[in-house]
N, C-alpha and C positions, 0 to 999 in steps of 0.2 A: 342462509335459510334460516325467517324467524319462526317461521310458520313450522317446519321441523320440528325444531328446538322446540316452541311451544310442545308443538302433538308428543313430542318424545319424552318431554318432562314433566308435563301438566301432575294434576294432583298433589304433590308435593309429599307425597307418603314415601317413608325412604329418605328423609334429605334431598332429594330431588332440589334442584334448583332453583329460586325463584328467577325466573327472566325479567321479573317488575317488580322487584325489591326496593323499597324506599321512595318510588316514582311514584307521584300526584299527580292525578288525570279528573278530567271531568265527562261525566258523560252525558252533552242530553238525549230529554228521552231515557232515564235510569228507572223510572221506575216501576218498567212495565215493558214485556216483551223481551227483545232484540236487548235493546238497553239496559235491562237489570242483568240479560246471563252476560253480557259484558262487563258488568258491574261488578260481578258474583267470580267470574273469572279471573279476569282482573287485581279482584284479592286476592284472589287463591295464589296467584301468582306475588305476589308479595306489595301491590298497589296500595295506596290509600284513595278512599275514592270523592268525590262531588258529586251528589248526586242530582240533576238540574231535573228537575219537569213544573209541572204545570200543575202536578196532583202531590201537596204534601203529604195525602194519606198513604198510598200507594209505594211514594216514595221513603216514608219511612220501615214500610216493608222492605225494602233495598237494602235500606242503611242496616237494616236486623241481620239479615244476608251478610252483610257485608263484615259487620262486628263479629258472627260465628266466627267468621273468619281469622282473628284476632288481628283486624287491620279496622283507621280509624276512616269515619263514612261521615258525611255533613251535606244534608240537603240544600240545594241553593232553588228557591222557588222563582220559576219563569215563565214566558213564554214565546216561546224561535220567532212564534208564525209575525210577530208584531220588527 
């Protein structure tokens, strides 16, 4: 029940389990909306993130949010519609 664990252990305050600790993930559409939220939550849970998006300026904002969680982040500029 990953959803249950994520719900119960989210936030990492007080030493909560980081279920994505040391995982590397790629999030397409990571510069905004749901993609940005996925990046931030995954970083909070311990993952390093590759933010893949067509908009590098907005992706940079997401990278900054990920780094606030003390995780690594890079931008992959790409257009998945092609």
